[in-house]
ZAMARGU-4260 file (C-alpha; in steps of 0.2 Angstrom, whole numbers, plus 5000, padded with zeros to 4 digits):
<rodrens>
0) 4626/5218/5542 | 4632/5211/5558 | 4643/5195/5558 | 4630/5184/5566 | 4619/5183/5551
5) 4633/5180/5540 | 4641/5166/5551 | 4624/5159/5550 | 4624/5159/5531 | 4641/5152/5531
10) 4636/5138/5541 | 4621/5134/5531 | 4633/5133/5515 | 4645/5121/5525 | 4630/5110/5529
15) 4621/5110/5513 | 4638/5106/5504 | 4641/5091/5516 | 4622/5086/5515 | 4622/5086/5495
20) 4639/5074/5497 | 4629/5063/5508 | 4615/5061/5496 | 4627/5058/5481 | 4621/5073/5472
25) 4638/5083/5474 | 4655/5073/5472 | 4673/5079/5475 | 4669/5095/5463 | 4655/5107/5463
30) 4650/5122/5474 | 4637/5130/5482 | 4636/5150/5485 | 4625/5162/5494 | 4623/5181/5491
35) 4625/5191/5509 | 4607/5200/5511 | 4608/5218/5506 | 4625/5218/5497 | 4635/5212/5482
40) 4645/5201/5491 | 4646/5182/5489 | 4651/5168/5500 | 4658/5153/5492 | 4668/5139/5496
45) 4688/5138/5492 | 4692/5128/5476 | 4702/5114/5485 | 4694/5110/5502 | 4685/5095/5502
50) 4666/5096/5500 | 4664/5083/5514 | 4675/5093/5526 | 4669/5110/5523 | 4667/5121/5538
55) 4658/5137/5540 | 4678/5144/5544 | 4683/5139/5526 | 4670/5150/5517 | 4676/5164/5506
60) 4669/5181/5504 | 4671/5188/5488 | 4664/5203/5477 | 4655/5202/5460 | 4672/5206/5451
65) 4679/5190/5459 | 4690/5200/5471 | 4693/5190/5489 | 4687/5201/5502 | 4688/5187/5516
70) 4699/5172/5516 | 4716/5166/5511 | 4712/5151/5497 | 4709/5153/5479 | 4690/5153/5475
75) 4683/5138/5463 | 4689/5139/5445 | 4671/5140/5439 | 4667/5155/5450 | 4661/5165/5435
80) 4646/5153/5434 | 4640/5159/5450 | 4645/5179/5450 | 4636/5180/5433 | 4620/5173/5438
85) 4620/5184/5453 | 4623/5199/5441 | 4609/5194/5429 | 4596/5188/5444 | 4594/5201/5458
90) 4582/5187/5465 | 4596/5174/5467 | 4600/5172/5485 | 4609/5154/5481 | 4617/5146/5468
95) 4623/5128/5466 | 4635/5121/5452 | 4636/5102/5454 | 4636/5086/5443 | 4623/5076/5450
100) 4624/5059/5440 | 4605/5055/5436 | 4601/5073/5430 | 4616/5074/5420 | 4613/5059/5410
105) 4599/5068/5402 | 4612/5080/5393 | 4620/5064/5385 | 4605/5057/5377 | 4591/5062/5364
110) 4578/5059/5378 | 4572/5074/5386 | 4570/5075/5406 | 4553/5077/5409 | 4544/5079/5428
115) 4535/5063/5433 | 4536/5066/5452 | 4523/5079/5458 | 4536/5090/5465 | 4546/5091/5449
120) 4534/5103/5441 | 4545/5116/5445 | 4558/5108/5433 | 4547/5108/5417 | 4556/5112/5402
125) 4574/5115/5409 | 4586/5122/5396 | 4603/5113/5391 | 4616/5124/5391 | 4626/5119/5375
130) 4645/5122/5381 | 4652/5106/5389 | 4668/5114/5395 | 4673/5122/5413 | 4663/5138/5414
135) 4678/5148/5419 | 4676/5166/5410 | 4666/5181/5413 | 4658/5177/5395 | 4655/5159/5398
140) 4646/5164/5415 | 4634/5177/5405 | 4630/5164/5392 | 4625/5152/5405 | 4615/5166/5414
145) 4607/5169/5397 | 4602/5151/5395 | 4595/5150/5413 | 4586/5166/5410 | 4572/5167/5424
150) 4571/5148/5427 | 4576/5138/5443 | 4587/5128/5434 | 4596/5124/5418 | 4607/5109/5413
155) 4625/5110/5407 | 4628/5099/5392 | 4639/5083/5397 | 4643/5091/5413 | 4630/5096/5426
160) 4619/5109/5434 | 4616/5126/5438 | 4602/5129/5451 | 4596/5146/5459 | 4585/5149/5475
165) 4579/5161/5487 | 4588/5153/5501 | 4601/5140/5505 | 4587/5127/5512 | 4577/5129/5496
170) 4593/5127/5486 | 4595/5110/5495 | 4577/5105/5491 | 4578/5109/5474 | 4595/5100/5470
175) 4589/5085/5480 | 4572/5084/5471 | 4579/5088/5454 | 4590/5072/5455 | 4575/5061/5463
180) 4564/5066/5448 | 4579/5061/5436 | 4580/5044/5446 | 4561/5042/5444 | 4562/5045/5425
185) 4574/5031/5422 | 4566/5020/5434 | 4549/5022/5428 | 4554/5020/5409 | 4558/5002/5413
190) 4540/4998/5417 | 4531/5007/5402 | 4528/5023/5394 | 4531/5039/5405 | 4516/5050/5410
195) 4524/5066/5413 | 4515/5080/5423 | 4503/5089/5412 | 4501/5109/5411 | 4485/5107/5421
200) 4492/5096/5434 | 4507/5109/5433 | 4495/5124/5437 | 4486/5113/5450 | 4503/5108/5459
205) 4510/5126/5458 | 4494/5132/5468 | 4496/5117/5480 | 4515/5118/5483 | 4515/5137/5484
210) 4505/5137/5501 | 4519/5129/5510 | 4534/5129/5500 | 4545/5138/5514 | 4537/5124/5526
215) 4544/5111/5515 | 4562/5118/5512 | 4563/5119/5531 | 4555/5102/5535 | 4566/5094/5522
220) 4582/5103/5528 | 4579/5098/5546 | 4576/5080/5542 | 4593/5079/5531 | 4602/5090/5544
225) 4597/5077/5558 | 4601/5063/5546 | 4619/5069/5543 | 4622/5072/5561 | 4615/5054/5565
230) 4629/5048/5551 | 4642/5059/5559 | 4644/5070/5543 | 4639/5085/5553
</rodrens>
Protein backbone atom coordinates (compact mmCIF):
# COMPACT_ATOMS: atom_id res chain seq x y z
CA UNK A 1 0.00 0.00 0.00
CA UNK A 2 1.25 3.50 -0.82
CA UNK A 3 2.12 5.91 1.97
CA UNK A 4 -0.77 8.33 1.21
CA UNK A 5 -3.64 6.03 2.37
CA UNK A 6 -1.62 5.02 5.44
CA UNK A 7 -1.03 8.67 6.33
CA UNK A 8 -4.78 9.33 5.99
CA UNK A 9 -5.47 6.44 8.37
CA UNK A 10 -2.91 7.82 10.83
CA UNK A 11 -4.64 11.22 10.60
CA UNK A 12 -8.04 9.63 11.25
CA UNK A 13 -6.72 7.85 14.34
CA UNK A 14 -5.25 11.07 15.73
CA UNK A 15 -8.45 13.04 15.06
CA UNK A 16 -10.69 10.26 16.42
CA UNK A 17 -8.67 10.18 19.64
CA UNK A 18 -8.76 13.96 20.09
CA UNK A 19 -12.50 14.12 19.38
CA UNK A 20 -13.22 11.33 21.87
CA UNK A 21 -11.30 13.36 24.45
CA UNK A 22 -13.33 16.45 23.49
CA UNK A 23 -16.56 14.54 24.09
CA UNK A 24 -15.37 13.10 27.44
CA UNK A 25 -15.55 9.55 26.10
CA UNK A 26 -11.78 9.07 26.39
CA UNK A 27 -9.61 10.39 29.20
CA UNK A 28 -5.84 10.53 29.68
CA UNK A 29 -5.72 6.78 29.01
CA UNK A 30 -7.24 4.46 26.40
CA UNK A 31 -6.31 4.01 22.75
CA UNK A 32 -7.67 3.67 19.23
CA UNK A 33 -6.09 1.45 16.58
CA UNK A 34 -6.65 0.54 12.93
CA UNK A 35 -5.61 -2.29 10.64
CA UNK A 36 -3.68 -1.25 7.53
CA UNK A 37 -5.94 -2.66 4.76
CA UNK A 38 -4.67 -5.85 3.16
CA UNK A 39 -2.00 -6.43 5.82
CA UNK A 40 -1.47 -7.68 9.36
CA UNK A 41 0.01 -4.32 10.34
CA UNK A 42 -1.69 -2.27 13.02
CA UNK A 43 -1.52 1.48 13.61
CA UNK A 44 -1.78 2.52 17.27
CA UNK A 45 -0.72 5.46 19.38
CA UNK A 46 2.33 5.36 21.67
CA UNK A 47 1.86 4.61 25.34
CA UNK A 48 2.82 8.01 26.73
CA UNK A 49 1.64 10.58 24.18
CA UNK A 50 -1.23 12.74 25.45
CA UNK A 51 -4.54 11.70 23.93
CA UNK A 52 -5.45 15.39 23.64
CA UNK A 53 -2.31 16.21 21.64
CA UNK A 54 -1.92 13.12 19.45
CA UNK A 55 -0.81 13.73 15.84
CA UNK A 56 -0.55 11.50 12.78
CA UNK A 57 3.25 11.55 13.07
CA UNK A 58 3.04 10.06 16.58
CA UNK A 59 1.25 6.91 15.44
CA UNK A 60 3.18 3.62 15.59
CA UNK A 61 2.94 0.72 13.16
CA UNK A 62 3.25 -2.70 14.77
CA UNK A 63 2.86 -6.32 13.71
CA UNK A 64 0.32 -8.76 15.15
CA UNK A 65 3.15 -10.15 17.27
CA UNK A 66 3.65 -6.70 18.83
CA UNK A 67 6.90 -5.94 16.99
CA UNK A 68 7.32 -2.21 16.32
CA UNK A 69 7.66 -1.71 12.57
CA UNK A 70 7.58 2.10 12.50
CA UNK A 71 8.12 4.49 15.40
CA UNK A 72 10.40 4.82 18.39
CA UNK A 73 8.09 5.00 21.41
CA UNK A 74 6.67 1.96 23.25
CA UNK A 75 3.08 0.93 22.41
CA UNK A 76 0.33 0.99 25.06
CA UNK A 77 0.56 -1.51 27.91
CA UNK A 78 -2.77 -3.03 26.81
CA UNK A 79 -1.81 -3.51 23.17
CA UNK A 80 -2.63 -7.22 23.53
CA UNK A 81 -6.32 -6.32 23.74
CA UNK A 82 -6.16 -4.84 20.24
CA UNK A 83 -3.94 -7.47 18.66
CA UNK A 84 -5.93 -10.46 19.85
CA UNK A 85 -9.19 -8.90 18.66
CA UNK A 86 -7.65 -8.38 15.22
CA UNK A 87 -6.47 -12.00 15.20
CA UNK A 88 -9.94 -13.27 16.10
CA UNK A 89 -11.89 -10.84 13.93
CA UNK A 90 -10.77 -10.58 10.28
CA UNK A 91 -13.67 -8.12 9.80
CA UNK A 92 -12.21 -5.70 12.36
CA UNK A 93 -10.73 -2.59 10.76
CA UNK A 94 -10.61 -0.42 13.90
CA UNK A 95 -10.63 -1.03 17.65
CA UNK A 96 -11.05 1.28 20.63
CA UNK A 97 -10.30 0.53 24.25
CA UNK A 98 -11.47 3.31 26.52
CA UNK A 99 -12.97 4.07 29.91
CA UNK A 100 -16.18 6.00 29.12
CA UNK A 101 -17.64 6.98 32.49
CA UNK A 102 -21.36 6.35 31.92
CA UNK A 103 -21.00 3.03 30.10
CA UNK A 104 -18.50 1.76 32.67
CA UNK A 105 -20.99 2.45 35.47
CA UNK A 106 -23.02 -0.53 34.25
CA UNK A 107 -20.16 -2.93 34.94
CA UNK A 108 -20.30 -2.00 38.64
CA UNK A 109 -23.99 -2.44 39.45
CA UNK A 110 -26.58 -5.21 39.21
CA UNK A 111 -28.42 -3.28 36.53
CA UNK A 112 -27.84 -4.29 32.91
CA UNK A 113 -27.32 -1.59 30.35
CA UNK A 114 -30.26 -1.63 27.96
CA UNK A 115 -30.90 0.00 24.61
CA UNK A 116 -33.35 2.88 24.94
CA UNK A 117 -32.11 5.27 22.24
CA UNK A 118 -33.09 4.08 18.77
CA UNK A 119 -29.49 3.96 17.50
CA UNK A 120 -28.55 1.74 20.46
CA UNK A 121 -30.19 -1.31 18.91
CA UNK A 122 -26.60 -2.09 17.84
CA UNK A 123 -25.57 -2.58 21.47
CA UNK A 124 -28.30 -4.92 22.75
CA UNK A 125 -27.01 -7.64 25.12
CA UNK A 126 -23.42 -6.44 25.35
CA UNK A 127 -21.44 -8.97 27.41
CA UNK A 128 -19.31 -7.95 30.39
CA UNK A 129 -15.82 -9.43 30.50
CA UNK A 130 -15.15 -10.60 34.05
CA UNK A 131 -11.47 -9.62 34.35
CA UNK A 132 -11.18 -6.10 35.87
CA UNK A 133 -7.39 -5.91 35.52
CA UNK A 134 -5.32 -4.38 32.72
CA UNK A 135 -5.32 -6.55 29.58
CA UNK A 136 -1.57 -6.91 29.17
CA UNK A 137 -0.96 -10.52 28.10
CA UNK A 138 -1.80 -12.55 25.03
CA UNK A 139 -3.98 -14.87 27.12
CA UNK A 140 -5.91 -11.90 28.54
CA UNK A 141 -6.35 -10.44 25.06
CA UNK A 142 -7.62 -13.77 23.75
CA UNK A 143 -10.09 -13.93 26.63
CA UNK A 144 -11.46 -10.47 25.78
CA UNK A 145 -11.78 -11.48 22.12
CA UNK A 146 -13.71 -14.58 23.21
CA UNK A 147 -16.09 -12.50 25.34
CA UNK A 148 -16.56 -10.07 22.47
CA UNK A 149 -17.32 -12.83 19.98
CA UNK A 150 -18.92 -11.42 16.83
CA UNK A 151 -20.45 -8.40 18.59
CA UNK A 152 -19.65 -4.73 18.04
CA UNK A 153 -18.61 -4.16 21.66
CA UNK A 154 -18.14 -5.64 25.10
CA UNK A 155 -17.72 -4.09 28.52
CA UNK A 156 -14.81 -4.77 30.86
CA UNK A 157 -15.72 -5.25 34.51
CA UNK A 158 -15.04 -2.07 36.56
CA UNK A 159 -12.72 -0.96 33.75
CA UNK A 160 -14.09 0.15 30.39
CA UNK A 161 -14.94 -1.05 26.90
CA UNK A 162 -13.64 -2.78 23.79
CA UNK A 163 -15.33 -1.59 20.58
CA UNK A 164 -14.84 -2.95 17.05
CA UNK A 165 -15.83 -1.32 13.74
CA UNK A 166 -15.23 -1.48 10.01
CA UNK A 167 -13.77 2.04 9.82
CA UNK A 168 -12.41 4.75 12.10
CA UNK A 169 -15.44 7.06 11.56
CA UNK A 170 -17.79 4.16 12.37
CA UNK A 171 -15.73 3.40 15.48
CA UNK A 172 -16.02 7.03 16.59
CA UNK A 173 -19.79 6.93 16.05
CA UNK A 174 -20.20 3.72 18.05
CA UNK A 175 -18.09 4.95 20.97
CA UNK A 176 -20.05 8.20 21.09
CA UNK A 177 -23.47 6.58 20.81
CA UNK A 178 -22.74 3.85 23.37
CA UNK A 179 -21.94 6.57 25.90
CA UNK A 180 -25.00 8.63 24.89
CA UNK A 181 -27.27 5.60 25.35
CA UNK A 182 -25.78 4.94 28.79
CA UNK A 183 -26.33 8.59 29.72
CA UNK A 184 -29.93 8.31 28.51
CA UNK A 185 -30.54 5.16 30.60
CA UNK A 186 -29.37 6.92 33.75
CA UNK A 187 -31.41 10.05 33.02
CA UNK A 188 -34.59 8.24 31.94
CA UNK A 189 -34.53 5.95 34.99
CA UNK A 190 -35.08 9.01 37.20
CA UNK A 191 -38.37 9.72 35.40
CA UNK A 192 -39.97 6.30 35.59
CA UNK A 193 -39.70 2.66 34.45
CA UNK A 194 -37.45 2.21 31.44
CA UNK A 195 -38.88 1.13 28.08
CA UNK A 196 -36.03 -0.66 26.31
CA UNK A 197 -36.01 -1.16 22.55
CA UNK A 198 -37.96 -4.37 21.86
CA UNK A 199 -36.81 -7.25 19.61
CA UNK A 200 -39.38 -6.21 16.99
CA UNK A 201 -38.15 -2.61 17.15
CA UNK A 202 -34.56 -3.86 16.88
CA UNK A 203 -35.34 -5.62 13.60
CA UNK A 204 -37.12 -2.56 12.22
CA UNK A 205 -34.23 -0.31 13.28
CA UNK A 206 -31.66 -2.67 11.77
CA UNK A 207 -33.42 -2.29 8.43
CA UNK A 208 -33.90 1.47 8.82
CA UNK A 209 -30.36 2.27 9.92
CA UNK A 210 -28.81 -0.31 7.61
CA UNK A 211 -29.83 1.75 4.61
CA UNK A 212 -27.57 4.66 5.51
CA UNK A 213 -25.02 3.46 8.08
CA UNK A 214 -21.99 4.67 6.11
CA UNK A 215 -23.66 8.02 5.50
CA UNK A 216 -24.47 8.40 9.21
CA UNK A 217 -20.90 7.67 10.27
CA UNK A 218 -19.54 10.17 7.73
CA UNK A 219 -22.10 12.83 8.71
CA UNK A 220 -21.36 12.43 12.41
CA UNK A 221 -17.60 12.45 11.75
CA UNK A 222 -17.82 15.66 9.72
CA UNK A 223 -19.92 17.37 12.40
CA UNK A 224 -17.56 16.61 15.26
CA UNK A 225 -14.49 17.27 13.15
CA UNK A 226 -15.82 20.76 12.41
CA UNK A 227 -16.75 21.23 16.09
CA UNK A 228 -13.22 20.21 17.13
CA UNK A 229 -11.66 22.61 14.64
CA UNK A 230 -13.86 25.44 15.85
CA UNK A 231 -12.78 24.76 19.42
CA UNK A 232 -9.10 24.59 18.47
CA UNK A 233 -8.71 20.92 19.37
CA UNK A 234 -7.82 19.99 15.77
